[in-house]
C-alpha positions as CSV (number, residue, x, y, z in Angstrom):
1,M,0.2,0.0,0.3
2,P,1.5,3.3,-1.1
3,T,2.0,6.0,1.3
4,N,0.8,9.8,0.5
5,K,4.5,10.4,-0.3
6,E,4.4,8.1,-2.9
7,F,1.3,9.7,-4.7
8,K,1.9,12.6,-7.2
9,R,2.2,16.1,-5.5
10,L,0.9,18.8,-7.1
11,S,1.5,22.7,-6.8
12,Y,-0.3,25.7,-7.6
13,T,-0.2,29.4,-7.2
14,C,-2.2,30.9,-4.6
15,S,-3.0,33.9,-2.5
16,L,-3.1,33.3,1.8
17,I,-6.6,35.0,3.0
18,T,-7.3,36.3,6.2
19,Q,-11.1,36.8,7.6
20,G,-11.2,37.4,11.1
21,D,-10.2,34.2,12.5
22,S,-10.2,32.4,9.2
23,K,-7.8,31.9,7.1
24,F,-7.7,29.9,3.4
25,Y,-6.4,29.6,0.2
26,S,-7.6,31.0,-3.0
27,L,-6.5,29.4,-6.4
28,S,-7.5,28.3,-9.5
29,M,-7.3,24.5,-10.5
30,P,-7.8,22.5,-13.6
31,S,-11.3,21.0,-13.2
32,E,-9.9,17.3,-13.7
33,V,-7.7,17.8,-11.1
34,L,-10.8,18.5,-8.6
35,A,-12.4,15.4,-10.2
36,E,-10.0,13.4,-9.0
37,T,-9.3,14.9,-5.6
38,C,-12.6,16.0,-4.4
39,F,-15.4,13.9,-2.6
40,V,-18.7,14.5,-0.9
41,S,-19.7,13.4,2.6
42,A,-23.9,13.0,2.0
43,R,-26.0,12.7,4.9
44,D,-27.7,10.0,3.4
45,D,-24.7,7.9,3.1
46,D,-23.1,9.1,6.2
47,P,-26.0,9.6,9.1
48,Q,-23.2,9.9,11.8
49,E,-21.2,12.6,9.9
50,G,-22.2,13.5,6.6
51,F,-23.8,16.8,5.9
52,Q,-24.1,17.4,2.4
53,R,-27.3,16.9,0.3
54,V,-27.7,13.8,-2.5
55,L,-26.3,14.8,-5.7
56,D,-28.5,15.6,-8.4
57,E,-27.1,14.1,-11.4
58,H,-29.5,15.9,-13.7
59,R,-28.4,19.4,-12.7
60,A,-24.8,18.3,-12.9
61,Q,-25.0,17.2,-16.6
62,E,-26.8,20.6,-17.3
63,I,-23.8,22.1,-15.9
64,A,-21.5,19.9,-18.3
65,D,-23.9,20.8,-21.3
66,Y,-23.4,24.7,-20.1
67,I,-19.6,24.4,-20.2
68,D,-19.2,22.4,-23.1
69,K,-21.0,25.0,-25.2
70,G,-17.8,26.8,-25.0
71,T,-19.1,30.5,-24.7
72,S,-20.3,30.2,-20.9
73,S,-18.5,30.5,-17.8
74,I,-18.8,29.9,-13.9
75,P,-16.8,32.3,-12.1
76,T,-17.9,31.3,-8.5
77,A,-15.6,29.3,-6.1
78,I,-15.4,25.8,-5.2
79,I,-15.1,25.8,-1.2
80,L,-13.0,22.8,0.0
81,S,-11.6,21.7,2.9
82,A,-8.2,19.9,2.8
83,Q,-8.1,16.5,4.4
84,K,-5.3,15.4,6.5
85,E,-4.4,13.0,4.0
86,A,-3.6,15.5,1.3
87,E,-1.0,16.6,3.5
88,L,-1.2,20.3,2.3
89,N,1.6,22.3,2.5
90,Y,1.9,26.2,2.0
91,S,5.0,28.0,1.1
92,S,4.8,31.5,2.0
93,K,7.9,32.3,-0.3
94,N,6.6,30.8,-3.5
95,R,3.3,31.7,-2.5
96,T,2.2,28.1,-3.3
97,I,0.4,25.4,-1.7
98,E,1.3,21.7,-2.6
99,F,-0.7,18.5,-1.7
100,S,-1.3,14.7,-2.6
101,C,-3.0,13.9,-5.4
102,I,-5.3,11.6,-3.9
103,S,-9.3,10.7,-4.2
104,K,-10.1,12.1,-1.0
105,A,-7.3,15.0,-0.6
106,F,-10.5,17.8,-0.7
107,L,-14.3,17.5,1.1
108,I,-16.5,19.7,-0.6
109,I,-18.0,22.0,1.3
110,D,-20.1,24.2,-1.2
111,G,-19.9,23.3,-5.1
112,Q,-20.7,19.5,-5.6
113,H,-22.6,19.7,-8.7
114,R,-20.2,22.2,-10.3
115,V,-17.2,19.4,-9.5
116,F,-19.3,16.8,-10.5
117,G,-20.7,18.8,-13.8
118,F,-17.2,19.8,-14.6
119,S,-15.9,15.8,-14.4
120,L,-18.9,15.1,-17.1
121,A,-17.6,17.9,-19.3
122,E,-15.7,17.3,-22.3
123,T,-14.0,20.6,-22.0
124,S,-11.5,21.0,-19.2
125,V,-11.5,24.4,-17.6
126,R,-9.7,26.2,-14.9
127,V,-12.0,26.7,-11.7
128,P,-11.8,29.1,-8.9
129,V,-11.1,27.5,-5.6
130,I,-10.9,28.2,-2.2
131,I,-9.0,25.7,0.4
132,Y,-9.6,26.2,4.1
133,N,-7.1,23.7,6.0
134,G,-7.1,22.0,9.2
135,L,-10.6,22.2,10.0
136,A,-12.6,19.6,12.2
137,R,-15.7,18.2,11.1
138,K,-17.6,20.4,13.1
139,E,-16.3,23.4,11.9
140,E,-16.7,21.8,8.2
141,T,-20.5,21.5,9.3
142,R,-20.8,25.0,10.3
143,L,-19.1,26.4,7.5
144,F,-21.6,24.7,5.1
145,I,-24.5,25.7,7.3
146,D,-23.1,29.6,6.9
147,I,-22.6,29.5,3.3
148,N,-26.2,27.8,2.9
149,T,-28.1,30.2,5.5
150,K,-26.3,33.4,5.3
151,Q,-26.6,33.8,1.2
152,R,-29.8,34.7,0.0
153,P,-31.1,33.4,-3.0
154,V,-32.3,36.2,-6.1
155,P,-36.0,36.2,-6.1
156,T,-37.4,34.3,-9.1
157,E,-39.3,37.6,-9.7
158,L,-36.3,39.5,-10.5
159,L,-34.7,36.9,-12.6
160,L,-37.8,36.6,-14.6
161,D,-38.0,40.4,-14.9
162,I,-34.2,40.7,-16.4
163,K,-34.1,37.6,-18.6
164,S,-34.6,40.0,-21.6
165,L,-31.5,41.9,-20.9
166,A,-29.4,38.7,-21.2
167,E,-31.7,37.4,-24.0
168,Y,-32.4,34.3,-22.3
169,E,-36.1,34.6,-23.1
170,N,-38.1,32.0,-24.7
171,D,-41.2,33.1,-27.1
172,I,-43.9,32.4,-24.5
173,E,-41.8,34.3,-21.5
174,T,-41.4,37.3,-23.9
175,I,-45.2,37.5,-24.6
176,C,-45.9,36.9,-20.5
177,R,-43.4,39.7,-20.0
178,E,-44.8,41.9,-22.7
179,I,-48.3,41.5,-21.6
180,F,-47.3,42.0,-17.9
181,D,-45.7,45.1,-18.5
182,L,-48.6,46.5,-20.8
183,F,-51.1,45.6,-17.3
184,N,-48.0,47.1,-15.1
185,T,-47.8,50.4,-16.8
186,S,-51.0,51.3,-19.1
187,T,-53.5,53.9,-17.5
188,D,-56.5,52.0,-18.4
189,S,-55.2,49.0,-16.5
190,C,-57.4,47.2,-14.1
191,L,-54.4,45.9,-12.4
192,L,-52.2,49.1,-12.3
193,G,-50.8,49.0,-9.0
194,L,-51.6,45.8,-8.1
195,L,-48.2,44.1,-9.8
196,S,-45.2,43.7,-8.6
197,S,-42.3,43.0,-11.0
198,T,-39.1,42.0,-9.2
199,S,-40.0,40.6,-5.9
200,K,-42.9,39.3,-3.7
201,T,-45.2,41.8,-2.4
202,K,-48.2,41.4,-0.2
203,G,-51.4,42.2,-1.6
204,K,-49.6,42.2,-5.2
205,I,-49.4,39.8,-8.3
206,T,-46.0,38.9,-9.0
207,R,-44.5,38.3,-12.5
208,V,-44.2,34.5,-11.5
209,T,-47.9,34.1,-10.6
210,F,-48.7,35.9,-13.8
211,N,-46.7,34.0,-16.4
212,A,-48.5,31.1,-14.5
213,A,-51.7,32.3,-15.4
214,I,-50.7,33.3,-18.9
215,K,-49.2,30.5,-20.1
216,P,-52.2,27.6,-19.9
217,I,-54.2,30.2,-21.9
218,Y,-51.9,32.0,-24.1
219,D,-52.6,29.7,-27.1
220,I,-56.1,30.8,-27.7
221,F,-55.1,34.4,-29.0
222,G,-53.4,32.9,-32.0
223,K,-51.7,35.6,-33.9
224,R,-53.4,38.6,-32.2
225,E,-51.3,41.6,-31.5
226,L,-50.2,41.8,-27.8
227,S,-52.2,45.0,-27.3
228,E,-55.2,43.3,-28.5
229,V,-54.7,40.5,-25.9
230,Y,-54.3,43.4,-23.2
231,Q,-57.2,44.8,-24.2
232,F,-59.4,41.4,-24.1
233,L,-57.8,40.6,-21.0
234,N,-58.1,44.0,-19.2
235,L,-62.0,44.1,-20.2
236,Y,-62.5,40.5,-19.0
237,L,-60.7,41.5,-15.6
238,I,-62.6,44.3,-14.8
239,V,-66.0,42.7,-15.1
240,M,-64.4,40.1,-13.0
241,I,-62.9,42.6,-10.1
242,N,-66.3,44.1,-10.0
243,G,-68.4,41.4,-9.4
244,M,-66.1,39.5,-7.3
245,K,-66.2,43.0,-5.3
246,K,-69.9,42.5,-5.0
247,R,-69.6,39.1,-3.9
248,G,-67.7,40.3,-1.1
249,V,-64.3,39.2,-2.6
250,S,-62.4,42.4,-2.0
251,S,-59.0,41.4,-4.0
252,I,-58.0,38.9,-6.8
253,T,-54.4,39.1,-6.0
254,K,-54.1,35.7,-4.0
255,P,-52.1,33.5,-6.5
256,I,-54.5,30.8,-6.7
257,L,-57.5,33.1,-7.1
258,F,-55.9,34.9,-9.7
259,R,-54.9,32.1,-11.7
260,A,-58.3,30.3,-11.5
261,I,-60.1,33.7,-13.0
262,M,-57.3,33.4,-15.7
263,Q,-58.3,29.9,-16.5
264,L,-61.8,30.8,-16.8
265,F,-61.0,33.2,-19.4
266,P,-61.1,30.4,-22.3
267,P,-64.8,29.3,-21.6
268,V,-65.8,32.8,-21.3
269,A,-64.5,34.0,-24.6
270,R,-66.4,31.1,-26.6
271,L,-69.4,32.3,-24.7
272,V,-69.0,36.1,-25.6
273,N,-68.5,34.7,-29.3
274,G,-65.4,37.0,-30.0
275,E,-67.7,39.8,-28.9
276,Y,-64.7,41.2,-26.2
277,E,-66.7,44.1,-24.5
278,I,-67.8,45.0,-21.4
279,E,-71.6,44.6,-21.6
280,N,-71.0,40.8,-23.4
281,F,-68.8,39.8,-20.5
282,N,-71.4,41.1,-18.3
283,S,-74.1,39.4,-19.8
284,V,-72.3,36.0,-19.9
285,L,-71.0,36.4,-16.2
286,D,-74.2,38.2,-14.2
287,A,-75.3,34.4,-13.6
288,F,-72.2,33.1,-12.8
289,F,-71.7,35.9,-10.1
290,S,-75.0,35.3,-8.4
291,R,-74.0,31.5,-8.0
292,L,-70.5,32.0,-6.4
293,S,-69.9,30.8,-3.0
294,I,-67.5,33.1,-1.4
295,K,-66.9,30.5,1.5
296,K,-65.9,27.9,-1.2
297,I,-63.2,30.5,-2.8
298,E,-62.1,31.6,0.6
299,S,-61.3,28.3,1.7
300,A,-60.0,26.6,-1.3
301,K,-56.5,25.2,-1.1
302,S,-55.6,25.0,-4.7
303,I,-56.4,26.5,-8.0
304,K,-58.2,23.5,-9.4
305,A,-60.8,23.6,-6.2
306,I,-61.5,27.4,-7.1
307,N,-61.8,26.4,-11.0
308,D,-64.3,23.7,-10.5
309,H,-66.3,26.1,-8.7
310,F,-66.3,28.4,-11.1
311,I,-66.9,26.2,-13.9
312,E,-69.8,24.6,-12.1
313,C,-71.4,28.3,-11.7
314,L,-70.8,29.1,-15.1
315,N,-72.3,26.0,-16.6
316,K,-75.1,25.6,-14.2
317,G,-78.5,26.4,-15.7
318,F,-76.8,26.9,-19.0
319,V,-79.0,25.8,-22.2
320,L,-78.4,25.5,-25.7
């Protein structure tokens, strides 16, 4: 059995960084070296000492595909803890670290999907790395907790709002964004002041909720101009908001209620037979509002529960 001294030793230029009582090394390493020397300690595999989540191989493959595009980069650092077996040494004179190239030289604190994704990629890349040395398992676990609790993820609403800047939008996302923006800025919009484009705000409809409401129904608009789509939906929502208020529902911004209201648009649109005017929506929906059970709406826990009640109220008493 070879000792660690008999394993290949690797050396990389690094910077020694001190933050408070903590010291760590900042450097870059080839992705294949990371694949060869890093490991995780998953909680499911090691209930006593493990703290990492289970690897999502699909997510790792997505990272590999992203890297292999050749035009993409992932500049965030992998956080590692050098194990005793790595025999890591730091030379202040040369500003280098040296370690044994063994399979469990470094425990991954943060970045296991990136490391595995890099290993699946056909392209070799240099990866920024932070290495701690001499940590006990308690300290490694605390570092993992701090990294995963102190950092806040970017709100989904903001990511959707800026996708157009990155030219990452697909066709339906573009349509949803433009309709949302019309409702958010047009002076005749019945949702003016009720929308939030970049964050979750109590009493407002987020871009995430709005997109989820539009996506299931957008096919019915065919090749209509988005200004027409806005006009039709705005007139429909004016009638829905007024009718709901008369029945005691003060706001339609609750996500499951708003999405159920939008799901009702296609059957209502068929009943007005293409005549998208307020009086026609009122004519179709007057009886509908009289049949609504506010108790059922307010107690509903799902979009389906509200939508089923809406359809029942819309169809009750309907004859050809």
